[in-house]
N, C-alpha and C positions, 0 to 999 in steps of 0.2 A: 347601838343603832347607828346607821349611817347618817351623818349630820344632815338635817333638812328633808330627808325622805321619810315617807310613811313606812311603818314596819311591814316586812315581808317574810320574816323568819321567826321561829319560836324564841330564838336567842334575843332578837330585838324586842320582842313582846315582853320577855322577862326583864330586860334591862329597863324598860319603861314602867315596870311594876304593874302591868296589866294582867289580871287573872283571866278575864274573859272579854273579848271584843264585843262591842255593841252590834257592829255589823262586820261582815266579811265579804269582801268584793273579789269575785273570781273573773278573770279576763283571759281571753285566748291570745292576747298580745303580750310582748315583753312590757315591763313596767317602765314607762317614760313619764317623768313628772313635768309635762309641758302642756299648756292649755290647748294645743292642737290634738291632744289625745284624750278620748272620753274618760278613761280611768282616772286621769289626773284631775279633771274638773269635778267629777262626782265625788271622789274620795276627799279632795280638798274642801268641797262644800260640806260634806258630812262632818269633817273635822272642825270646820268653822262653826257649825251648829252646836258644837260641844260634845259630840259623840266620839267614841273610839272606833277606829276602823283598821282592819288588817287586809293586806292585799295578797292574794294567791294568784300568781301570774303563770299562765301556761301549765296547769297541773298535769301530771302524767295520769291519763285516764285509764291506764292498764292496772293500776293499783290504788289502794285507798290512802296511801301515805301522804300525798300532798293535800288531799281533801281534808284529812284529819289533822293537819299541821297545827291548827290553832284550837282544835275542838269545835264545839258548836258556838255560834254567836248568841248573844243575849236576845237579839230581836229578829234578825233575818240575814239570809244570804242574798247577795245581789250578783246577778250573773249576766255577762255579756260575752259574745264571741270575739269582740275586739272592734277595731276601727272599720272593718269591712266584713261582708258576708264571708264566712269561712270557706264556702265552696268557690267563691270568686278568688279568694286568696290561694286556693289550692290547685285550681284548674284554669287552663286557657279557654278562649272562646271555642277552640276545637276539641275541648274536653280532655286535653292532654295534661298530665300531672306537671305542675310547676316544679322547678328544681331549686327555687329560692323563695324567700319570704321577707319582705321589707320590714315587717313588724316583729321579727324574731332576732335575738342576738346572733351576730355572725351572718345574718341573712339566710340561715339554713331553713329548709322546709321540714315539715313533719312534727312540729312541736304542739300542734293543736289537732283535734279530731275533725273529720268532716261533720258538718251540722253540729258545731260545738255547743250551741245553747242547749240542744236536746241532750247531748251526751253528758254535759256537766250537770244538768238538772237531774237526770236519771241517776247519776252517781250519788248526788246529794240525797235523793230520796232513799236510795239503797243504804247509805251509811248513817243518815240522820233522821229518817222517818218523816213525820208530819211537821217539819219545821217550816216557817214562812220563807218562801222563795219569790223574789221579784226579778224579772228579766227585762233587759233593755238593750239599746244599741241598734245598729243598722240591721243586723240579721233578724233580730226579734221584730223590729219595727216594720220592715218590709214584708215579713211573713206573718203578719198579724191576722190576716184573713186567709181563707182557703186560697191557694196560689199555685200557679204552674211552676214546676221545678224542672229546669232545663236538663239537669244532670240525671234525674230519674225519667225524664220525658213523660211526666204524669202530674196530675193535680194532687197536691198534698193538703192536709187539713192545716188549720192555724197552728203555728209553732207553740201556742199556749196549750193546745190539746196534746201534742206529741211530747212536750217537755214535762208536763205535770206541774208547772209552776203555778203560783197563786195569782199573780198579777203581771201583766205585761205593760211596761211603760213605753209608749211610742213617741217618736219625735226627740227633741233635744233633752228633755228629762229633768231639768233643774227644778221646775215648779213641782213636778210630781214627787221628786225625792224629798223636797222640803215639806211636803204634806205627809208622806208616808212615814218618814222617820219619827217625828214627834208623836204621831198617833200610835205607832207601835210601842214607843217608849211609855206611852200613857196607858198601855194595857189593852188597846183596841185590837180586835181580831183583824188580820189582813183581809179576810174574806168579807168583812163588812164595809170595806173602803170603796164602795161602788159609786160614790158621789164625786170622786176626784176626776178632773178633766185630764185627757191625755193618757188614759189607760184602757186596757182590755181585760175583761174577766169572763168567766163562765158561770152560768146560772141555770136553774131549771126554767123551762119555758114559761111556767106560771108566774115567774118573777120578772118577766121581760118588761123593761120600761115602756110606758105608753108614749106614742107619738114618734117612735123611732123609724128610721128609713130601713126597710128590710131588704137584704140581698137574697138572691136565690141561695138555697142551702148548699153546704159542702157537697152533699150527694148529687144535687142538681148540677152544680158547676163541674163536678167530676165527670158526669155522664153526658153533658151537653155543652158544646162550645158556644152555642148561642146564649145559653144561660150564664156562662162564664163571662162573656163580653158584657152582658147586661149588668152583672155584679160589679165589674170593674168601673163602669160608668157611675154607678151609685156611689161607690167608695170614693171616687175622685170628686164627684159633684158636691159632696157634703164635708169635704176636708177644709173648712174655713172657720177660723176662730170667731168670726162675727155671726154668721148665719148657719154654721155647721150643726148638724143634728147628731144624735146618738144613732149609730148604725148597728144593726144586728144581723147575724147569719147563723142559722141552725147547723149544728154539728151533731148528728145522731140524736141522742136524748137530751143534749145540752144546747143552750143558746150562747153563742159568743156575742158579747156586748162590747162595742167600742164607744166610749164616752166622747163628747165633742173635743176637738183639739185643745190642748193647753194654750193659754194666752201667751203670746210672744213676750219675752223679757223686755222690760223697759230699758231705756238707756242707762238709768241708774243701776238697775239690776245687772245688766251686762258689765258695766264698769266694776261692780263689786266682784263678779265672777272672775274677771281678768286681773283683779288686784290681789287675789289670794297668793300665798307665798310659794309659788312654783319654783323649783330649782332650775327649770328649763333644761334638764339634762336627763340622760339615761341613768338607770340605777347603777351604782358603781360595780355591782357584781357582774355586769355585762362587759366591762372594759377589756378584760382578758380574753373575751370571746370575740372581740372585733367590733363591739358597739352594735347599735341598732340602726340599720340603714334608713328607716323611715323618718328619723329625726333630721337627717341632713338637709332636706328641702325646706324645713320649717324652723330650724334652729334660730335663724336670725330673721324670721318673718313675723308679721303682725296681722292678726285678723281684726278687721274693723267693722264687719257687718255680718248679718245672717239673713237667710231667706233669698229667694230668687223668683222674680215675676217673669223670667224668661220662659219657664214652664215647658222645657223640651220633653217630648214624649218618652225618650229613652233614658231620662235622668230620674234619679230617685229623690231629688230635693223636694219636689212639691209634696210628695206623700210623707216625707220624713221631717224636713226642716220647715217646710211651708213656703208660700209665695210672698208673704208679707215681709217687707224689708225693715229690719231693726238694726240700730247702729250704736256703737260705743261713742262716747263723747270724744271730741278732739283732745281734750286734756288727758283722758285715760290713755289714748293712743300715744300721745307724746311721752307720758310717763313710762310706758312700755318701751318706747324707743330709747329713752334714757337708760333704762335698766339693761337693755341689750348692749349698749355701748360700754357697760361696766363688765361685761363677760370677758374672761381672760383671753379667749381665742377669737374675739371679734376683730375683724380687720377693717372695719369702716363701711361695710356694704350690707345694707338691709335688703334681703332678697325679695321681699314681697310685702305690700300693704294691700290686702285683698280680702277675699271671702268667696262665697259661691260664685259671685261675679264681682270683680274688683271695683267697678265704677258705679255701683248702685249705692246711693247714700240717702235716698228718699223714696217714698211710695211712688208708684208709676202715675197715680192720679190722686186727687184729694178725696174723691168719693169713697175709696176703699177703706179709709180710716174708720168711717162709721158704718158703711154698708158692706164691707168685705170686698174681695176680688170677684170679678164677674164669673158666674158659674158657666163652665163649658167654653169660655173664651180666653184668648191669649192677648197680652198687652202689645206684643211685638210681631206676631205672625198671624196670617201670611204678610200683612202690612201693619204698620204701627196704628194703634187705636187713636182716633181723633182726640181723645181725652188725655193721651200720654203727655206727661210733663217731663222734659229732659233738662236736667240741671246738674252740672259738675262743679258748681261754685264751691261748695263746702269741701268736697273731696280734693279739689285743686288747692284750696287754702291749707288743708291739712298736710298735703304732700310738701308744700312750700315750707311749712313750719318744721316738718321732720327733717328736711334737708338742712335746716339751720341748727339742728341739735349738735352740740359739741361732740366730735368724734365720728360723725356720720359723713362719709365721703360721697356715697351714692345711694339712691333709693330706687330699686327696681320694682316693676309690677309684672308678676309672672302668673298670677292666678287666673287670668282670663278677663279680657275687656270685651264687653258686648259691643262689637263693631256696629251692629244694627241700631243700637241705642246711641252710641257716640256720633254716628253720622247724622243723626237727627238734631244734634245740638247746633243751633244757628250760629253759635260763637265758636270760633276755631281755637280759642285760647287754650283750652285743656288739651286738645289734640296736639297743638304745637309744643306745649310743655311736656306732654307725654313723650313725643318723639325726641325732644331736645334732652330731657333729663332722665327718663325712666325706662328706656329700652336698651337692653344690653346687646345690641346688634340684631336681635330678632324679636318680633312681637308675635306671640301665638294667638291666633284667632280661630274660630270654629264655623266655617261655612258648611262643613260636613258633606255637601253634595251640590250639584248644580241643577238637577232635575226638579221642576216644580212638583211633580207627582210625588217624588220621594221626600222632598222638603216638607210638603203638606203632611205626610204621614209622620215625619219627625217632629212636627210642630215648630219648624224653623222658618225664618223669613226667606223669601225667594232670593235667588242669586243676584238680582239687580242691586240689592242692598250691599252685598259684598263688593260688587264691581265699583259702586260709588265710593265705598270706603277705600278700596285698594287704590283707586285713581288719586284720591285726595292724600292718602298716606304717602305715596311716592312723590307727589307734587311737593308736599311740605318737606319731605326728606331730602329731595334733590335741592330745593331752595336753601336748605341749611348746610348743604355740602357734606351730608352724611351718607355713609354706606350702610343702610339698615334694610332689613327684609321682613316680609310677612311670612310666617310659618303656619299654613292652614291645617287644621285637623280635618281629616277626611274619613268617612265611614263607608265600608262596602257591605253589601248584602242586607241592608235594612229592609224591613217590610215595605213593599211598594216598588222595590228596585228590581226590574226585569233586566235581562242581559242588555237590552237596548238602552236602559237608563245608565247602566255601568259604562257602556260604550260612549254615550253622550258625555259622561264625566271625564272619560279619558281624552276625548276630543277637546273639552274645555281646558283640561290641564295642559295639553299640547299647545293650544292657541294662546294660553297665558304664560307659556314657558315655565310651567311649574313641574318639578320632578320630585315628588315626595319620597323620602327615604323610609318612611314608616306609615302604614295604613292600619286602621283598626277595623276588624270585622265586627259586625253587630253582635253583641253578647246579650242574650235574653236573661237578664238578671231579675230576681223576684220583685213583683209588685209594680212594674212600670207599664204604661199604656202600650209602649212598643212591644213589650213581651207578650201582652195580651193579643196584639195583632199577630205576632209570630205564631202563637199557639192556636188561636181560633181562626186565623185567616179572615178576620172581620175587623172593621174599624168600630170600636165600642161606641163612638159618638154618631155614626151614621148607619151602622150595621151593614155597610156595603162590603163586598168581598175585597180582600186585599191580596195581591200576589206576594208570596213569600218564598225567597230562594232558600231551600233547605238542604239540598243534596250537597255533599262535599265537593262534587265536581263543579257544580254551578258556582258555589261560593268561592272556590279556587279561581275560577274564571274571572269573577267580578273583582276579586282582590288583585289578580295579575294585571287586569286592564288598567288599574290605577297606577301600575308601575310597568307599563307597556314597554318602556325604554330599556328595561333590564334584559340582557341577553338570555338569562335563564328562564325568562317568562315568554320568550318568543313563540314557542310551539303552542302553549296553551292560549295565548292571545290570538294566534292565527286560527286555532280551532274555534275560539269564541266568535271571531269576526265572521268566519264561514258559517257557523251555526245561525248567526243572526242575519245572514244575507248582506253583510256589510263589506263586500269585496272591494268597494270603493276606497276603503281605508287600508288596503294592502297594495303596496307598490313603492315607487321611488319619488312620487310627487310630494311637495312640502306638506300637504294635508294628511298624508298617510301616517298611520301609527307604526306600521312595520313594513319592511320590504318583503317582496314576494319570495316564493320558494327558490327562485334562482339566485337570490342574493342572501348573503349572510349578515345578520344584524350585528353591527359593531358595538363595541363597548363605549365608544366615544360619543358624547352628545352631538346631535346634528348642529351644524354651524348656526349660530344665532340662538342656541339653547340658553336657558336661564342660568347665568353664572352664580346667581344668588344661591341657588340650590346646591351648587357645588360647594359653596362656602358653608352651608348649614348641614351638610351630610354627616359630618363627624358627630355633631351635637345630636342629630336625630337618631343616629345609630346607638349612641351611648344611652339615650333615654328610652329606647324602644320598649325594653322589658317593663320599665316602670310605667310608661304611658299606657301599655295594654291593660294595666290594672287600674288605670284612671288617673290621668294627669290633668284633666281639665281644670280642676280646681285650681289647679284649682280652679279648677273648678272644684277643688277639694272642699269638702264641707265638714264642718266640725260638729260632732254630736257629742253631747256629754257622755253618752254611752258608746258612741262610735261614729265613724265617718260616713259620708254619703258617697254613693257611687254614681258615676255617669257612665251608663252602658257597660258596667263591669270593669271599667278601667279603674285601677286603684288610684284614687285621688291622693295627692300628697296630703298628709294628714291635716293640713292646717285648716282652720276654721271654715273651710268651705264646704262645698257640697258635702256637712257632718251632722250634727246632732240629729 
């Protein structure tokens, strides 16, 4: 056996003297023993509970060889697609096949099937019959109800129906796995475990729990976009661990039952999870293949929190990880920092101390601790709630202590600061120290758009909040004599964005001398409110019509407008401006986006253009592929069974937008 890693081969199983594993964990990702990867957390937790567990990573689904590697487990198979949805891993927002995969050795594509959870479970049923199967991770979690599937352009039933699994664990999963494992070991049938929070199961309608919130059925949401929108609102309204209800949705002759969300882990429980003996490395068998790219961003990063009350409509965190903020103790974080300094290839730089949102260390208000988070409302958008409490004291203190750890030269924050939260802090102390100590030349923030119409559909604060933050950031930066810049994330073609809104954004970028090197098209990933808008052309919370750019031509126009300055975009930008009747933006005056037909657009930025974006272009280009799969997180979220997605961009695996 490779020292420190859990067994992945029959040879390692034999060397350990194990005749039959208690549990076998199947994942669509390469095996990385790091707490930013769901497989590591779940399997280490099972091991810590005293059970044996074998890992089958990226099995070849064309044959039974890998699935039969260990034989049948004593109690159950546990199945996940990996850190992100397999379809997001395999296809771009334009539905083009990706040529690489950050969660596979060597970064090569093609090592997991499309809809991996379904394929893996069907193979297990074929080879092992009626053996208990539990599914989890982001793919299972966000597809737990009937859902619109962008790649099929159709509504699919719950993944629990299609996969044939017995139980679906949604969310982060630690509490569920700690209940399911001992009950299976005690001889209880997995089909009787209907009292566990944070799971979905199928039952006959006669056994439906009393008092549940009922969604329109699969057949109804498949056939009616209005019913689909109604279902999404019900599903989001009751996803709160304090007041959340059981939610039911009929699928043919069976009833899908989602029990209320599992309770968030306490600080003590999180500390325990992160104290397990992770090697923080890829499995040695991958070294000759070039390693696993997904670990690079998080190898020297620390996750200190979970949850996000930002609640953006295009993000999966609310439905997967939850809005409630839970945190590790400062002592636990410091111990991890000390462990990192002992790693042989550590050069003194901690890349991130974050989570879904780096600077959330406390609930947004005191009420939510006992009453839950407000149904149908957002803490920060469109303007901050009057009850919002902004406090960076503990986070700042923790960062100061990490900076003092022996061997640490610099501590960066890369997973995403909520600028709209930070700018509400009446004390500049954290912002000053952030700029002085924790920015590596660029600070990534996410205004996403400038149009109030679009931002309202995104569930984001209006652009005035970003303008205030931008002004203060550069004031402090200049006062310190530093040359640092903001790198804003921008999204094109989100529901609500007409061509006029895209033009307004282009004008905003020009006025603010911002020249983004990479832009993210809206990606309709399973389960989000924005995806519901994309499919139904309705706002689930108002039932008002929403404009949705869907044609490749219009989406290309909107994307090009955000990079109007590129010579290769000139013709399509010209076409867009003419189509929108905005000839006032065509010409040679300073306000114009492009020159007229009699002029040739040059490649050199107009005099007075933002030099900061010239400085950041190389970094933006290098990160563009990874960002399209989701870099907000980190906005990256860590899920015991898998990561979270922000608009289909693949989040860096770390504890962010995951469980």
